[in-house]
C-alpha positions in Angstrom: 11.5 42.8 -9.5 10.3 41.7 -6.4 8.6 38.3 -6.5 4.9 40.0 -6.1 5.8 42.2 -9.4 7.1 38.6 -11.3 4.0 37.0 -10.2 1.5 40.0 -11.4 3.3 40.5 -14.6 2.6 36.5 -15.5 -0.9 36.3 -14.6 -2.5 35.2 -18.2 -6.1 33.9 -19.1 -5.7 29.9 -20.2 -6.0 31.2 -24.0 -2.6 33.6 -23.4 -0.5 30.9 -21.9 -1.8 28.1 -24.7 0.5 30.2 -26.8 3.7 29.4 -24.9 3.3 25.9 -26.8 5.2 25.4 -29.8 5.1 23.1 -32.4 7.2 20.2 -31.6 7.3 20.7 -28.3 6.3 18.1 -25.3 3.7 19.1 -22.7 3.9 16.9 -19.3 0.9 17.0 -16.8 1.2 15.7 -13.3 -0.3 12.4 -12.1 -4.2 13.1 -10.0 -4.7 16.4 -8.0 -1.5 18.2 -9.7 -3.2 17.7 -13.2 -4.8 21.4 -14.3 -8.2 22.0 -14.8 -10.1 21.4 -17.5 -10.2 25.1 -19.4 -6.1 25.1 -19.1 -5.6 22.2 -21.4 -8.7 22.9 -23.4 -7.0 25.9 -24.5 -3.9 24.6 -25.6 -6.1 22.1 -27.8 -8.0 24.0 -29.0 -4.7 25.0 -31.3 -4.7 21.8 -32.8 -5.3 23.9 -36.4 -2.4 25.8 -35.7 0.6 23.5 -34.2 1.8 20.1 -35.4 4.0 16.9 -33.4 3.2 17.8 -30.2 3.5 14.7 -27.5 1.3 14.3 -24.4 3.1 12.7 -21.6 0.2 11.9 -18.8 -0.3 9.5 -15.9 -3.3 8.9 -14.0 -5.4 11.2 -15.8 -8.6 11.9 -14.3 -10.0 14.7 -16.6 -11.3 14.0 -19.9 -9.6 16.8 -21.7 -10.1 17.7 -25.0 -7.2 16.6 -26.5 -7.9 12.9 -25.5 -10.8 13.2 -28.8 -9.9 11.7 -31.6 -10.4 15.2 -33.6 -7.0 16.3 -32.0 -5.1 13.1 -32.6 -3.1 14.4 -35.6 -1.7 17.1 -33.4 -1.6 15.3 -30.2 0.4 12.4 -29.9 -0.9 10.6 -26.8 1.8 9.0 -24.2 0.8 7.9 -20.8 3.3 6.1 -18.1 0.1 4.8 -16.3 -3.2 5.0 -18.1 -6.3 6.7 -16.4 -9.7 6.8 -17.5 -9.6 9.2 -20.4 -7.0 7.2 -22.1 -8.5 4.1 -21.6 -11.7 5.7 -23.0 -9.8 6.4 -26.1 -8.4 3.3 -26.5 -11.4 1.6 -26.4 -12.8 3.7 -29.5 -9.9 2.3 -31.3 -7.7 5.5 -31.1 -3.7 4.7 -30.7 -2.0 5.6 -27.4 0.7 5.1 -26.3 1.7 3.2 -23.1 5.1 4.1 -21.8 6.9 1.2 -19.9 8.3 2.2 -16.7 8.3 1.9 -12.8 7.5 5.1 -10.9 10.8 5.2 -9.8 12.7 5.1 -12.7 10.7 8.1 -15.2 12.8 10.4 -14.2 16.0 8.2 -16.1 14.0 6.7 -18.4 11.8 9.7 -19.9 14.4 12.4 -19.2 17.8 11.3 -20.0 16.6 8.1 -23.3 13.7 9.5 -24.7 14.4 12.9 -25.3 18.1 12.3 -26.8 16.5 10.8 -29.3 14.5 13.7 -30.6 14.9 16.7 -28.3 11.9 18.8 -27.6 10.8 21.7 -25.5 8.9 20.8 -22.6 5.9 22.9 -21.3 5.1 22.0 -17.6 1.1 22.4 -16.4 0.7 22.1 -13.0 -1.6 23.2 -10.6 -0.2 25.1 -7.6 -1.1 26.7 -4.4 -1.2 30.6 -4.8 2.8 31.9 -3.7 3.4 32.3 0.3 4.7 35.8 1.8 7.9 35.1 0.3 7.3 34.1 -3.3 7.1 30.2 -2.9 3.8 28.6 -4.6 3.3 24.8 -3.1 2.4 22.0 -5.1 0.2 20.3 -2.7 -0.6 16.9 -2.6 1.1 15.4 -5.8 5.0 15.8 -6.0 4.9 12.6 -8.0 7.1 13.5 -10.9 7.1 17.3 -10.9 10.7 18.2 -9.7 11.0 16.5 -13.3 8.4 18.3 -15.5 10.1 21.7 -14.2 13.3 21.1 -14.3 13.1 19.2 -17.9 11.0 22.6 -18.5 14.2 24.7 -17.7 16.6 22.7 -19.0 15.3 22.4 -22.6 14.0 26.3 -22.4 10.5 25.6 -22.4 7.9 26.6 -19.5 6.1 26.2 -16.8 2.6 27.1 -16.3 0.9 27.1 -13.0 -2.6 27.2 -12.2 -3.3 28.8 -9.1 -6.1 27.4 -6.8 -6.6 28.4 -3.5 -8.2 25.0 -3.0 -5.0 23.4 -3.3 -3.5 22.8 0.3 0.1 23.5 1.3 2.4 20.6 2.4 5.4 19.4 3.4 8.6 18.4 2.4 10.1 18.9 -1.7 6.9 20.8 -2.5 8.2 24.8 -2.5 9.5 26.4 -5.9 9.5 29.9 -6.3 7.4 32.4 -8.7 10.7 33.0 -11.0 10.6 29.5 -12.1 7.3 29.7 -14.0 6.7 31.7 -17.1 2.5 31.9 -16.6 -0.1 32.0 -13.5 -3.8 30.9 -14.4 -6.0 31.9 -11.6 -8.6 29.4 -11.3 -9.9 28.4 -8.0 -11.4 25.2 -8.0 -12.4 21.9 -5.3 -10.2 19.5 -5.8 -11.4 15.9 -7.3 -12.2 12.8 -5.0 -11.9 9.4 -5.6 -14.1 8.0 -2.4 -13.0 4.5 -1.9 -15.6 2.0 -2.8 -17.8 -0.5 -0.2 -15.6 -3.7 -0.3 -17.1 -6.6 -1.1 -16.7 -10.4 1.4 -13.7 -11.2 -1.0 -12.0 -8.2 -0.2 -12.8 -8.1 3.4 -11.3 -11.7 3.6 -8.0 -10.5 1.7 -7.6 -8.1 4.0 -8.1 -10.1 7.0 -5.1 -12.1 5.8 -3.3 -9.2 5.1 -3.1 -7.7 8.8 -2.2 -11.0 10.3 0.9 -10.9 8.6 1.7 -7.2 9.8 4.0 -7.1 13.2 4.3 -3.7 15.3 7.1 -1.3 13.6 6.6 -2.9 10.4 6.7 0.6 7.7 4.1 0.0 5.5 3.4 1.1 2.2 -0.1 0.6 0.4 -2.0 1.2 -2.8 -5.7 2.8 -3.4 -8.8 0.5 -3.4 -11.2 -1.0 -1.2 -8.7 -3.7 -0.1 -6.0 -1.5 1.5 -8.7 0.8 2.6 -10.7 -2.5 4.2 -7.2 -2.9 5.9 -7.1 0.5 7.1 -10.3 0.2 8.9 -8.6 -3.1 10.4 -5.5 -1.4 11.7 -7.4 0.6 13.9 -8.8 -2.0 16.0 -5.7 -4.5 15.3 -4.1 -3.7 18.2 -0.8 -3.4 16.3 1.1 -0.3 17.1 4.0 2.0 16.0 3.9 1.1 12.4 5.7 3.2 10.0 4.6 4.7 6.3 6.9 4.5 3.6 4.7 4.9 0.4 4.2 5.9 -2.8 0.6 7.1 -1.9 -1.0 8.1 1.4 -3.4 4.9 2.8 -6.9 5.8 3.4 -7.6 6.5 7.1 -3.8 7.4 8.2 -5.0 10.2 10.0 -7.7 7.5 12.2 -4.5 5.4 12.3 -2.1 8.2 13.4 -4.9 9.2 16.6 -4.9 5.4 17.3 -1.2 5.2 17.7 -1.6 2.9 14.8 0.8 4.5 13.2 3.6 6.6 14.8 6.8 6.2 12.6 8.6 6.6 15.4 11.0 3.5 15.0 11.9 4.1 11.3 15.8 4.6 10.8 14.6 7.3 8.1 12.4 10.4 8.3 11.9 9.1 11.8 8.2 9.9 13.0 7.1 11.2 9.3 4.9 9.7 6.9 7.3 9.6 3.7 5.0 10.1 0.3 4.4 11.0 -3.3 0.8 11.7 -4.0 -2.8 11.1 -2.3 -5.9 10.6 -4.0 -9.0 10.0 -2.0 -11.5 11.6 0.1 -11.4 14.8 1.7 -10.9 13.7 5.1 -7.3 12.3 3.8 -6.5 15.5 2.0 -7.0 17.3 5.2 -4.9 15.0 7.2 -2.0 16.3 4.6 -2.7 19.4 4.2 -0.1 21.7 6.1 1.0 18.7 8.3 4.5 18.5 9.4 3.9 14.7 9.9 3.5 14.0 6.0 6.3 15.1 3.7 6.2 14.5 0.0 8.4 14.0 -2.4 9.4 12.7 -6.0 9.2 9.2 -6.8 12.7 9.2 -8.0 12.9 9.2 -4.1 10.3 7.5 -2.3 10.0 4.5 -5.0 13.8 4.1 -5.3 14.6 0.6 -4.6 17.9 2.1 -2.6 15.7 3.9 0.2 13.3 1.5 0.6 15.6 -1.3 1.1 17.8 1.4 3.7 14.7 1.0 5.8 14.1 -1.9 7.9 10.6 -4.4 7.9 8.9 -2.4 4.8 5.5 -4.1 3.8 4.7 -3.4 0.6 0.7 -4.0 0.3 -0.2 -3.6 -4.0 -3.1 -5.3 -5.7 -2.6 -7.5 -8.9 -4.9 -8.8 -11.8 -3.4 -12.5 -12.3 -0.6 -14.7 -10.8 0.6 -18.1 -12.5 1.7 -21.0 -10.7 5.4 -19.4 -10.5 4.6 -16.7 -8.7 4.3 -14.1 -12.1 2.5 -11.4 -11.3 0.2 -9.0 -13.7 -0.8 -5.9 -12.2 -1.1 -3.8 -15.7 -2.9 -5.5 -18.3 -5.5 -7.9 -18.8 -4.1 -10.1 -21.6 -2.8 -7.7 -24.2 -5.1 -4.9 -22.9 -3.3 -2.1 -20.6 -5.8 -1.2 -18.1 -3.1 0.9 -15.8 0.7 0.6 -15.3 3.6 -0.6 -13.4 3.3 2.4 -11.2 5.2 1.5 -8.0 4.9 -2.2 -7.2 8.2 -3.3 -8.9 10.0 -0.7 -7.1 8.7 -1.6 -3.8 8.4 -5.6 -4.1 12.3 -5.3 -4.8 12.8 -2.7 -2.2 10.9 -4.5 0.7 12.7 -7.8 -0.3 16.0 -6.2 0.1 14.6 -4.2 3.6 16.0 -6.2 6.9 12.6 -7.7 7.4 11.1 -6.7 4.9 8.2 -8.4 2.7 5.9 -7.6 -0.2 2.4 -9.1 0.1 0.4 -8.8 -3.4 -3.6 -9.1 -3.8 -5.3 -10.9 -6.3 -8.9 -12.2 -5.8 -8.7 -16.0 -6.3 -11.9 -15.4 -9.3 -13.1 -13.1 -11.4 -16.0 -11.0 -10.1 -18.5 -13.4 -11.7 -16.6 -16.4 -10.0 -16.1 -17.8 -14.1 -12.7 -17.8 -14.4 -9.4 -18.1 -11.5 -7.1 -15.6 -11.4 -4.5 -18.0 -10.8 -3.6 -19.8 -13.7 -1.7 -22.4 -15.1 -0.2 -20.1 -18.0 -0.7 -16.0 -18.5 -3.0 -14.9 -20.7 -1.4 -14.0 -24.3 -0.1 -10.5 -24.2 0.0 -10.1 -20.5 3.0 -7.7 -19.3 4.3 -9.2 -16.5 4.7 -6.5 -13.3 6.8 -8.3 -10.5 8.9 -11.3 -11.8 8.3 -14.8 -9.7 12.0 -13.8 -8.5 10.5 -11.0 -6.2 6.7 -12.4 -5.3 6.9 -12.4 -1.9 3.6 -13.3 -0.2 0.4 -14.0 -2.6 -2.9 -13.3 -0.9 -6.7 -14.1 -1.3 -9.7 -14.6 0.2 -8.6 -18.2 0.6 -5.6 -17.7 2.6 -1.5 -16.6 2.4 1.1 -18.0 -0.7 4.5 -17.8 1.1 6.6 -17.6 -1.7 10.1 -16.7 -0.3 12.5 -19.1 -0.7 10.5 -21.7 -2.6 11.1 -23.9 -5.1 9.2 -23.8 -8.1 7.5 -26.7 -7.2 6.7 -25.6 -3.6 5.5 -22.4 -5.2 3.2 -24.1 -7.5 1.7 -26.2 -4.5 1.2 -23.0 -2.2 -0.6 -21.3 -4.8 -2.9 -23.7 -5.6 -4.0 -24.2 -1.8 -5.1 -20.3 -2.1 -6.7 -20.8 -5.3 -10.7 -21.1 -5.6 -11.6 -24.4 -4.3 -13.1 -25.1 -7.6 -10.3 -24.3 -9.8 -7.8 -26.4 -7.4 -8.1 -30.1 -9.0 -7.7 -28.0 -12.8 -4.5 -26.0 -11.5 -3.0 -29.6 -10.2 -3.6 -31.4 -13.1 -2.0 -28.4 -15.2 0.5 -28.4 -12.8 1.5 -32.0 -13.3 1.6 -31.8 -16.9 4.2 -29.1 -16.5 6.2 -30.8 -14.2 5.8 -28.4 -11.7 4.6 -30.9 -9.3 5.9 -34.4 -8.8 3.5 -37.2 -10.9 1.2 -39.0 -8.4 2.1 -42.6 -7.6 -1.0 -44.8 -7.0 
């Protein structure tokens, strides 16, 4: 058959495609914008009384699928590599949800090679994609995070790839094209892409962003995450006078199109993918999506490549910019939990912190407000909260940035780190932090 016949023969309704799932299977959906529309996953969830022992693996889930509700837990075990809102709500209802410890770069190895060997499961990969082109290739668009792994797992385990065909998904460049023959089912649902507008930055976040921009130099190659501070960094970069920055990142930074137009981002001094923005996914506003759409400057790859520490380290002057929740006086960084409560995941922060460490001229910048939003609790602490998951060990902490300044921890002893961190803590907590540091022998005793 030609590709058109293959495609037409595999068009299904959500209910028909849901029949491809069998007891004991594993369902994979991708991160963010690649996740399928509600009717597809809900059709699978509606088979809860026919099925059993199904694992559902997701990351940064944006949609409140039925599968997250308590009545589906007997059939579907939830596993997350990065907590999204629906998973967090499930935990809030005291349901059990598994977090699978991983870095964005190593999900390919950890989940595929190590978890699957404990209990073989056929993989059902469900992904939102573009309509096929004139050669029969669909395009995964704005999310390449772990898509190739999901497709390969489905193929190699004798499972199925199910594609939602959505004309709103733009075609992108990079490792993003897959032939229709790879898929078992096509479900045609047109739906505008979800948007996550960046919130307005607070005065604290603006001050932090200014401190970040002060650390950047012409020709740096930046990685930057999501949120108000990164967006403010982008705004400040536009007026900074910096030029010829490169971008090698996990997520396309907000405002990238404006920075390209102004010459702040050119990538022409990058060693690898010269002149290109290399990324794994994006989640943001329509302007960001439009910038990435069919733009040969922007290339999407899986995180086994974009977040590989070897890939990152092979580039010069990599600057990794990521947010954090809490930092102790040794420089241990927590970004994914509040004490014993998981709120997100490791993501790519450690990948880029280590990659930047080994990059010639590279450095990692870790952002943390000096206090909680109510100002009552310091986020620079003598000891991490019990149960805290350490995202970045002190060896790779790099720079810690608050609204009060920059603590450079590179090449510093523990006492030197402690002193630097106390200086960027909120002034009202510095005396208390110094007292704790002396009790721990992290600072020399005062001699009067």
